[in-house]
C-alpha positions in Angstrom: 66.3 16.4 -82.3 67.4 20.0 -82.4 65.4 21.6 -79.6 65.9 25.1 -80.9 64.5 24.2 -84.4 61.6 22.5 -82.7 60.8 25.5 -80.5 61.1 27.9 -83.5 58.7 25.7 -85.5 56.0 25.7 -82.9 56.5 29.0 -81.2 53.5 30.7 -82.9 51.2 27.9 -81.7 52.4 28.3 -78.1 52.0 32.0 -78.2 48.5 31.6 -79.8 47.5 29.2 -77.0 48.7 31.5 -74.4 46.7 34.4 -75.8 43.5 32.2 -75.9 44.0 31.1 -72.4 44.4 34.6 -71.2 41.1 35.7 -72.6 39.2 32.4 -72.2 36.0 34.1 -70.8 35.5 36.1 -73.9 36.2 33.5 -76.6 33.9 32.9 -79.5 32.7 29.4 -80.5 35.5 29.1 -83.2 38.1 30.3 -80.7 37.0 27.7 -78.2 37.4 25.0 -80.7 40.9 26.3 -81.6 41.7 26.4 -77.9 40.9 22.7 -77.5 42.8 21.8 -80.6 45.9 23.7 -79.5 45.7 22.3 -76.0 46.0 18.8 -77.5 48.9 19.8 -79.8 50.9 21.5 -77.1 50.4 18.6 -74.8 52.1 16.5 -77.4 54.8 19.1 -77.8 55.4 18.9 -74.1 55.9 15.2 -74.2 58.4 15.5 -77.0 60.4 18.2 -75.3 60.3 16.4 -71.9 61.5 13.1 -73.5 64.5 14.9 -75.1 65.7 16.1 -71.8 67.6 19.0 -73.4 65.8 22.1 -72.1 64.3 22.0 -68.6 63.4 25.7 -68.8 61.3 25.0 -71.9 59.7 22.0 -70.2 58.7 24.2 -67.3 57.2 26.8 -69.6 55.2 24.3 -71.6 54.1 22.5 -68.4 52.6 25.7 -67.0 51.0 26.6 -70.3 49.4 23.1 -70.6 48.2 23.2 -67.0 46.5 26.6 -67.7 45.0 25.4 -70.9 43.7 22.2 -69.2 42.0 24.4 -66.6 40.4 26.5 -69.4 39.2 23.4 -71.3 37.9 21.3 -68.5 36.8 24.0 -66.1 37.9 24.6 -62.6 36.4 22.3 -60.1 34.9 23.8 -56.9 35.9 22.4 -53.6 33.7 19.7 -52.1 32.7 22.1 -49.3 31.6 24.7 -51.8 29.5 22.0 -53.6 27.9 21.1 -50.3 27.2 24.7 -49.5 25.8 25.3 -52.9 23.5 22.3 -52.6 22.0 23.5 -49.3 21.8 27.2 -50.2 20.5 26.8 -53.7 19.5 23.4 -55.0 17.7 21.9 -52.1 15.7 25.0 -50.9 14.9 25.9 -54.5 13.1 22.5 -55.2 11.3 22.7 -51.9 10.0 26.1 -52.8 9.1 25.2 -56.4 7.1 22.2 -55.2 5.7 23.8 -52.1 2.1 23.5 -53.2 2.4 19.8 -53.7 3.7 19.1 -50.2 1.3 21.7 -48.6 -1.5 19.8 -50.2 -0.1 16.5 -48.9 0.2 18.1 -45.4 -3.5 19.1 -45.5 -4.7 15.8 -46.8 -2.6 13.7 -44.4 -3.7 15.8 -41.4 -7.3 15.4 -42.5 -7.1 11.6 -42.8 -5.4 11.4 -39.4 -8.0 13.6 -37.8 -10.9 11.8 -39.3 -9.4 8.4 -38.3 -8.9 9.6 -34.7 -12.3 11.1 -34.4 -14.0 8.0 -35.8 -12.1 5.7 -33.4 -12.8 7.9 -30.3 -16.5 7.9 -31.1 -16.6 4.2 -32.1 -15.4 2.2 -29.1 -15.9 -1.1 -30.8 -13.6 -0.1 -33.6 -11.1 1.3 -31.1 -10.9 -1.9 -29.1 -10.6 -3.9 -32.2 -7.0 -2.5 -32.4 -6.1 -4.3 -29.2 -7.5 -5.7 -25.9 -8.3 -3.2 -23.2 -5.4 -4.5 -21.1 -2.9 -4.0 -24.0 -4.3 -0.6 -24.7 -4.1 0.5 -21.0 -0.5 -0.7 -20.8 0.4 1.2 -24.0 -1.3 4.4 -22.9 0.0 4.4 -19.4 3.5 3.2 -20.0 4.7 2.1 -23.4 4.0 5.3 -25.4 6.1 7.5 -23.1 8.6 4.8 -22.3 9.4 4.4 -26.1 11.3 7.6 -26.0 13.6 6.8 -23.1 14.0 3.0 -23.1 17.1 3.1 -25.2 20.3 5.3 -25.1 19.7 8.6 -26.7 22.4 8.2 -29.4 21.3 4.8 -30.6 17.7 5.7 -30.5 18.2 8.9 -32.5 20.2 7.0 -35.1 17.5 4.3 -35.4 14.6 6.8 -35.9 16.7 8.8 -38.3 17.4 5.8 -40.6 13.8 4.6 -40.3 12.3 8.0 -41.2 14.8 8.5 -44.0 13.7 5.1 -45.4 10.0 6.1 -45.2 10.8 9.5 -46.9 12.8 7.7 -49.6 9.9 5.3 -50.3 7.5 8.2 -50.6 9.7 9.9 -53.2 10.7 6.8 -55.1 7.1 5.6 -55.1 6.4 8.4 -57.5 7.9 6.3 -60.3 4.9 4.0 -60.0 2.5 6.8 -61.0 2.5 8.0 -57.3 0.4 5.0 -56.2 3.1 3.7 -53.8 3.6 7.2 -52.5 -0.1 7.4 -51.7 0.1 4.1 -49.9 3.0 5.2 -47.7 1.2 8.5 -46.8 -2.1 6.8 -46.0 -0.4 4.1 -43.8 1.4 6.9 -42.0 -1.7 9.0 -41.5 -3.8 6.0 -40.3 -1.1 5.0 -37.9 -0.9 8.5 -36.3 -4.7 8.7 -36.1 -4.9 5.3 -34.3 -2.3 6.3 -31.7 -3.9 9.7 -31.2 -7.3 8.0 -30.8 -6.0 5.6 -28.1 -4.4 8.4 -26.1 -7.3 10.9 -26.4 -9.9 8.2 -25.6 -8.0 7.5 -22.4 -7.7 11.1 -21.4 -4.0 11.2 -22.3 -4.2 13.8 -25.0 -1.7 16.1 -23.2 0.8 13.3 -23.0 0.3 12.5 -26.7 0.8 16.1 -28.0 3.5 16.9 -25.5 5.6 14.0 -26.8 4.7 14.0 -30.5 5.1 17.7 -31.2 8.7 18.3 -30.3 10.1 16.0 -33.0 6.9 15.3 -35.0 6.5 18.8 -36.5 9.8 18.6 -38.4 9.7 14.9 -38.9 6.2 14.8 -40.4 6.9 17.9 -42.5 9.8 16.0 -44.0 7.6 13.0 -44.8 5.0 15.4 -46.3 7.6 17.0 -48.5 8.8 13.6 -49.7 5.1 12.7 -50.4 4.6 15.9 -52.3 7.7 15.3 -54.4 6.7 11.7 -55.1 3.2 12.7 -56.2 4.7 15.4 -58.5 7.1 12.8 -60.0 4.1 10.5 -60.6 2.1 13.3 -62.2 5.0 14.2 -64.4 4.8 10.7 -65.9 1.1 11.1 -66.5 1.2 14.7 -67.8 4.7 15.8 -68.8 3.4 19.0 -70.4 5.4 20.6 -73.2 8.4 18.4 -72.4 8.9 14.9 -73.7 8.0 12.3 -71.1 11.5 11.1 -70.8 13.0 14.6 -70.4 10.4 15.6 -67.9 11.0 12.4 -65.9 14.7 13.0 -66.0 14.5 16.6 -64.8 12.0 15.9 -62.0 13.8 12.7 -61.1 17.0 14.5 -60.5 15.2 17.1 -58.5 13.7 14.3 -56.4 17.1 12.9 -55.8 18.1 16.3 -54.5 15.1 16.3 -52.1 16.0 12.8 -50.8 19.6 13.9 -50.1 18.4 17.1 -48.4 15.8 15.4 -46.3 18.5 13.1 -44.9 19.9 16.2 -43.1 16.4 17.4 -42.1 15.5 14.1 -40.6 18.9 13.9 -38.8 17.9 17.1 -37.0 14.4 15.7 -36.1 16.1 12.4 -35.0 18.4 14.4 -32.6 15.3 16.1 -31.2 13.5 12.8 -30.7 16.5 11.2 -29.2 17.7 13.9 -26.9 14.7 16.2 -26.3 11.4 14.5 -26.6 11.7 12.0 -23.7 14.3 13.7 -21.7 13.2 17.4 -21.3 10.6 17.3 -18.6 9.3 20.8 -19.1 6.5 20.4 -21.7 6.6 24.0 -23.0 10.3 23.9 -23.4 10.4 20.7 -25.5 7.4 21.7 -27.6 9.0 25.1 -28.0 12.2 23.4 -29.4 10.0 21.5 -31.9 8.2 24.7 -32.9 11.5 26.5 -33.4 12.9 23.8 -35.6 9.8 23.8 -37.7 9.8 27.6 -38.0 13.5 27.6 -39.0 12.8 25.0 -41.7 9.9 27.0 -43.1 11.9 30.2 -43.0 14.7 28.4 -44.9 12.2 27.3 -47.6 10.6 30.7 -48.0 13.8 32.8 -47.9 16.7 30.9 -49.4 14.3 28.8 -51.4 12.4 31.7 -52.9 15.7 33.6 -53.5 17.2 30.6 -55.4 14.0 29.9 -57.3 13.8 33.6 -58.4 17.4 33.3 -59.6 16.3 30.5 -61.9 17.4 27.5 -59.8 15.0 24.6 -60.3 16.5 22.0 -58.1 17.6 19.9 -61.1 21.1 18.5 -60.1 22.2 19.2 -63.7 21.1 22.8 -63.6 24.5 24.4 -63.1 26.5 26.9 -65.1 28.6 25.5 -67.9 32.1 24.8 -66.6 33.4 23.4 -69.9 33.8 25.7 -72.9 31.7 24.5 -75.9 31.2 25.9 -79.4 
């Protein structure tokens, strides 16, 4: 093959591709189609020239051109760290803010159920002692409740509660697929359990111990569960009433947003797990450990109502597919 004749025959195509790559952000639909077509052709030209082995300079020139064209066609890929940063500064807070009324309603409802359960048990001794014998309850109130937070090494305990709480949150979200019924079950079981423990402690004059040990990690931990419950109920309601969207499209969009919430809550529950493992049972000063819990909760809410509101106002919905187009299309 005469490499000079080959180069002369295709020089205009190479020059045209170079011009299109140089102004790729201003291309029309037809020009984008032309760019893709030329990229494929020049890739073939590169293979031919390389196999001939006659002109390494031309091989280098075409290799660089093909690489630039590939970047224009496929889009540049952001680094993994940039992806992670984008998720936690836009996607996750945006969906938390967008669905805030759902998880605020779940918070109010769950707290109400726990409060009613605790009040009923405290004022109904026969119901309270149906939970366990007086001896078992006395041992739990005087020893087991507080000892639970220190009987295991902090690291392993934090990891255990983290994985357990993440599983509960995941169930609450995934339960939305079943019209939200499983989500409601998870929330009610959790609310009743908290109410029962509160009733046992309060009825035995240990309310200070209960709140002093439950608030440091519980504020953030329970908020995460409430968020998961709100997202799960929203997912279930989307199936029932998809609105102007088709049911399949609505489920897909809200389902992807729900996945974003699950991923984000893993990080939130990791923080609450650290507090439960290293603060709740080990910091003796009550006001200090409760203050740490209040600070963590305040930071989370500030995160939702600052970054979340900002991202939401910018048009971010939390849908994992809701990203700018990186691949040129006609």
